[in-house]
N, C-alpha and C positions, 0 to 999 in steps of 0.2 A: 504493500500500500504506500509506503514511503517513497519507493521508486516511481510509482505512477504519479503520485502527487508532485514529486519533484519534476518529472517530465512535463506535466501539464503547466506548472509554474514557469519552467524554462522556456517552453514554446510560446507562452504568453509574453514573457519578457522579450524574447528575440523578435517576435512579430512586431512589437512596438519599436524596439531599437533599430530594426531595419528600415524604419520610416525615414531616417536621415538621408537615404538615397533618393528621396523625392525632392531634395532641396532645389534642384534646377528649376522647379516650378516657380520659385520665388525670385529668381534672378531678374527677370524682366520687371516685375513690380518694384523691386528694390532699386534697380537701375533708374527707373522713373522717379522714385522718391528722392534719391540722392543726386539725380541729374548727372550720372556718371556712365562711363562706357560699360557695356555688358560684361566684357572680359574681366574688368576690375572686380565687379560683384561676384562673378563666377569663381574667382580665385578663393573666395570664402570656402568653397567645397574642397579645394586643394589643401588648405590649412586644416579643415575638418578631418580629412583623410589621414593626414600626418599625425594628428593628435588621437585619432582612433587607434593608430598603431602604438603611440606612446602610452595611452591608457591600458591597452592590452598587455604591454610589456611590464607594467607596474602592478597589474591586478593581483598577481600571485603573491607578491610581497605584502600587499595590503591585506590580503585574505589571511595570511598567517598571523597578523597582528589583531585584526578586528573581526574575523569570521566572514563567511560568505554572505550571510543574510545582511549584515551591516554594510558590506561593500556594494552589494546590489542595490540596497536602499540609497547609498551614496550616489550610485549611478542614476537613480531616479531623480535625486536632487539636482545633480549636475545637468542632466538633459532638460529637465523642466526649467531650471534657472537660466540655462543658456538661451532657450527660446524666449523666455520671458524678457530677459534683458535685451535680446535682439529686437523684440517688438517695439521697444522704446529707445533703441540705439540712436543717439543724436548725430553720429558721424560714422565714417567707415572704420576707424580704428576700433571703436566699441563693437561694431558688427563683427569684425575679425576676431576679437577677443571672446565675444559671447557665442556666436554661432560657429566660429571656427575652433577656438581653443577649448572653451568650456563644454560645449555640446559634443565635440569630438572626443574629448577625454572621458566624459561620462559614458558615452556610447561604447568606447573601447573597454572600459572597466567591466561593464555588465556583460558585454558580448563574450569576452574571453573566459570569465569565470563561469558563466552559465554553461557555455559549450563544453569546457573541459570537465566540469563537474558531472555533466550528463554522461560523458564518455566513461568516466570512472564508475558510474552506477551500473553501466551495461557493458562490461568488458567482453562478453561473448558476441555481442552484436554491435560493436562500437561503430562500424561502418554505417550501418542502417541508422543508428541514433544520430551520428554526425550529419547524415543526409537529412533527417527530419529537422534537426536544429538549424542547420544552415539554410535548409529549404524554407523554414519559417522566417528566418532573417531576410531572405530574398523576397519572400511573399509579402513581407511588411512594406517593402518599397512599392510593390504593385498595388497593394491595398490603399496606401496613403496617397498614391497619385490621384485616386478618385476622391478621397476625403479632403485632401488639401486643395484640389481643384474646386470642389464644392465650396469650401471655406473662402477661397479667393474670389469666386464668382458671387458669393452672397455678402461677404463683408470686405472691409479694407485689409491691406496686408498686415497691419499691426494687430488687428483682432484675430486674423487667421493664425499668425505666429503664436499669439497668446493662447488660443484654444488648443492648438497643436501641443504646446508645452504642457498645458494642464492635463491633456490625455496621457502624455508620456509619463508625467510624474505620478499620476494616480495608478495607472495600470501596472507600471514597473514596480511600484511599491507593493501592490497586491501580490504580484508574482514573487517578490522577494520573501514574502511570508510563507509561501508554499514550498520554497526551495530548501532542501536539507543538504548538509555537507556530506558528500559521499565518503570522505575519509573517516568520519565519525560513526559510520554504520558498520555493523558486523558483516564480514564477508569472508568467503572462502578464497584464498589466494593460492595459486599453484606454487609448487616447490621452487620452480625456476624464476618466479616473478621477482623475488628479492634479489636475485643475482643481476638483474638488469635495471636496477634503480639508480639513476644518475641524478645528482643535484646539478644546478646550473653551472657551477664551477667545474665539475667533472665533464659535463656535456660539451662545453665550449672548447675543451682540450682534445676533442676527438675530430678526426678528419670528416666522418660522415655528417657531423653537425654543420660544418661549413659548406660542404657540398649541397646539403639540403637547403641551406640558407641561400646559396647562389641560385639554385633552381627556383626557389620560391620567389626571390626577387625578380628574376626574368619573367616568370609566369605572371606575376602581378603587374609588372610594367606593361607587358603586351596586352593582357586581358583588360586592365583598367583603362588604358589609353584607347584601345579600339572600341570598347563599349561606350566610353565617354563621348566619342566623336562619331558614333555610328550614323546619326542622321545627317551630320555635316559631310560625311564621306559620300553618301548617296548624292547629295547636291553637287559636291565638288568634282567627283569622278564620273558621274553619269548624268548630270544635269536633271536630277529627279525633282519632281514637284515636292512641295512641303508635305502633301499627303502621302506620296510614295516614300519619301524619306522617313516619315513617321512609322511606316510599316517595318522599317529596319529596327526601330526601337522595340516593336512588338516581337519581332523574330528573336532579338537578343534576349528579351525577358523570358520567353517560352523556352528557348534553348538553354538558358542559364539554369532554370528550375529543373529541366529534364536532366541536365548534366549532374546536378547535385544529387538527384534521386537515383539515377541509373548507376553512375559511378560509385556512389555511396553504397548501394546494395551489392554491387559486384565486389567491392573491396572486402566483404566478409568471406569471399570464396576464392579470390584470386590475389596474387602478390600485389600489395598496394604500390610498391615502388615501381612496378612494371606498368601499373595503370597511370602513374604520373608520366612515365615515358610515352605511353599512348596519347595522353592529353597533349603533351608537348609536340608530338608528331602531327596531331590534328591542327594545332595552332600554326605549325610550320607550313602545313599544306595551305592554310588560309593566307599566309604571307606570300606564298608562291602565286596563288590566285590573284592577289591584289597587285603584285609587282611584275609578273611575267605574262600571264594569260590575258588575252583581250577580254575586257570586262563586258558583261551584260547583266541585266537585273537578276537573272537566275544565279549566276556565279557570285554576284555581289552578296545576295542574301545567304548563299551557301557559306561564303567566307565569314560573314557575321555570325552565322549559326555555329560554325566550327570553333571559332575563338570563344564565343560565349559558353558553349557546351563544355569545352575543355577547361575553361577558367572556373566554372561552377563546380566541376568535378574535382579540380585541384584543391580548391578551398575546403571541400567537404572532407577529403580523406587525409589532409595534412595533419590534423590533430591525432588521428589514429596512427599515422606513420611515426610521428614523434614519440608516441607512447610505445610503439613497437621497438624503436631503437633505444630509447632512454628511460623507459618505465613510465608508470602511470602516476606515481606518487607526486612528482614535481612537474607534472604536465603543464600547469598554468604558467610556471616560470620559464620552463624550457621552450614551450611554444610561444610564450609572450615575447621573449627576446627576438626569436626568429620572425615574429609577426611584424617587427619593425620594417621588414622588407616590403610589406604591403603599402605603407605610407611612402617610404623612400622610392619604391618602384613606381608608384603613381606619379610622384613629382618628376622623377627622372624621365618618364615617357614624355611628359609635356615639355620638359626642358630640351630634350633631343629634337622634338618636333619643331620647337621654336628656333633652335640653332640651324637646323637643316632647311626649314622653310618649305619642305616638300614632303608630301605623303609617301611618294615612291622611295625616296632616300631613307625616310624614317622606318618604313616597313622592311626595307632591305637590311638595315642595321638590326632590327628586331629579329629578322629571320636568322641572321648570323649568331645572335645571342642565344636563340632557341637551339641552334645546332650545338653550341657549347653546353647548354643545359641538358640536352639529350645525352651527350657524352658523359657529363657528370652523373646523370641518373644511372647510366650503365656501369659506372665505376663504383657505385655504392653497393656494398655487399648486403645481401638479404639477411636480416637477423632472424633467429627463430622466433616465431609468433609466441607471444606470452601466453596465449590461450591454447596453443596447439598441444602443449604437454598435458594439460587437463583433458582435452578432447581425446588424446591418444590413450590416456589411462582409462577413460570411460569405454573406449572402443575395446581395449584389452579385456576389461571386465566382462563385456558382453560376449567376447569370444570364448570365454571359459565354458567348458562343458560341465554338465551336472556332476559327472564322475570326478573331474578335477576339483570342483568346488567342495564336494563331499570329502575328498581326500585331504584337502587343505583344512577343512573344519575338524576332521578327526585328529589330525596332527596337532592342531592348536589346542583342542580340548584335552588331549592326552597330556600335553604339557601342563595344562591347568590342574588336572587331577593329581599330577605329581607334586604340584606346589601346595595343594591344600589337603590336610588330613581330613578324612571324611568319616562320619558316623554311619553305623549300619542302617539307622532309620532313614537318613538322607539318601543313602544308596538305594534303599527299597523304593523311596519316592521317585528317585530319578529313573529307575527301571520302568516305572509306569508312565513316565512323561513321553509325549510324542517327540519324534525326531526333530520337528521344526523348532523345538525349544533350544536346540543346540546353538542357534545363532545368537542367543541372548546370554549364554554363559561366558563369564570373563576368564581371560587368561592372566594369571597373576603370579606374583612371587609368594614366598611363604608368608602366612598371615602373622600379624602382630599378636601378642598375647591377648590384647583386648578382643581381637577378632575371634580367637579360640573360645574365649569365655562366652561370647555372644552365640557361638555355635552350640555350646552345651545347653545354654538357657532356652534356646528356641527349637531344638531338634524335635521335641515331642509334638509341639504345635504343628511343625512342618509335616510330620508323618500323618497327622489327622487330616489336614487340609489336602494333602496330596491325593487322597482317595477320590476327591471330587474336582480339585483344581490343581492338577500336577504342574501345569505350565506356569500358573501364577506363583506356585510355591517355589519352583526353581528360580523364577525371576526374582522373587523376594530374597532368596538366598544370595543370588548374585549381587543384588543391590546392597545388602548388608555387608557383604565382603568388601565391596568397593568403598563403602563408607568407613569401615574399620581400618583398612590398610591402604595408605596412599599408593603403594606399589600396585595394588589390585586395579586401581583406576587406569594406570598407564598400560597394564596388561590388557585390560578390556578394550582399549583403543586398538591395540595391536591385533586382537582377535577379530574385531569388527572389520578390519581391512582385508583379512584373508578368508573370512567366512561370509559370503554373500547370502542373500535370503533364500536361495534355492537349496540350502543344506538339508532340506527335508528329505532329500534322497540319500542321505548318509545312513549307514546301517543302524538299525534300531538298537543294537547292542552297544553302540558307541555311547549312548546316554549313560548307561550304567557304569561304563569304564571312565568316562571323561568328566561327568558332572562333578563340580567341586562341592564340598560341604558348605553349609551356611557358616560363614566366617566373618 
């Protein structure tokens, strides 16, 4: 129930935080308000993107000090306050600080913590959970395009920003109440998990971390730039009308969501690092289409879809990849630092385009960087999946035959019978017990003196009850033994591992030989 409640709260928070990507709707009204060029107002989003990355990289440290619920609540305050101040911003500097710095930082805080926390809660299906979370984040942008458009059409830009900020603050606060910290919940961790837990200091000293960082930087630079100028590209390269160019934005949105869902689900069954390689190849194919092939509307839309699909898939599975390589305990910090590539890559793409002044040269350079990223992805050695060892153990247990299980149970309980002195009354009761009771008998060391006294005091009652409830009697004896001697509890765990539930096929005589006395 805690997991489901956390997942619901996380999806709610991410849906709202994703609304920042509808900021472009406010560029024109704000440019009119301040009587400034549109590009100057649009730079607010570049600042916002950078501070989303900064907020993401610091979220892990804040969580350790204040806890996840408090940090997500802080995210609600920052996003709400950022939009509130922006609605009354008297000049461009205040707009940059509020909608750029404060809103971006708050968005990054909540995004990174909520995403990584969900991945920790569902280690066996972390690819699917990442897809759901990042899909909700992307869906928020699409949803708020309609909400913000309605607000701008109905009210002035100040009221629209104020209303948007109130929605963010209220809903994210509600979501923070539902979210629980995955690290505080009891969980079963595989034996190999602790061997691959890297803190941030250890992670940055490894070659794979920097290769993954390079790949993430290139992927974000290409994806964010192409998606950001999709409508402008249609007009510049193919002389599309405004309506036709707007179709490119719709293609980008749909392909992005499909990439998040499809690649996310595939990542639970295929090597994730190879899916990153596939995504990069798709983006490279798009660069070839845009720079080499003679363009037509069909090829143009295909290129936009390829970049958007691969970028959505990349963002989805990167948290899982980082947890595969460096463990899940410090995921927020390890992925948070790497996530700086998101903001830096976004700015770098626009800087390159400004310097070259040509889409063709810009896409040619991006194609070359994608080749470097593909080579880097092939150099990264695949780590053993943290969940594979657990899955393999389950598989091995299922492959046991009933005869093998019965033999293992007989050996375990023979050892138990040697460790416990048994009374004749208890042996008689055990002889009448069904063979299925074997799976509950503990394997233990010699009992403590107090345990022997407990056996003498209760053996008579055990014999009487055994006539009608032999299974319950033997279980009671096992429980008393584990309470009396700490060693018995440890042995009981060992027995449970080697005696699965199908030990009912063990020879009936084993019960009389192996059942321990009440100790």
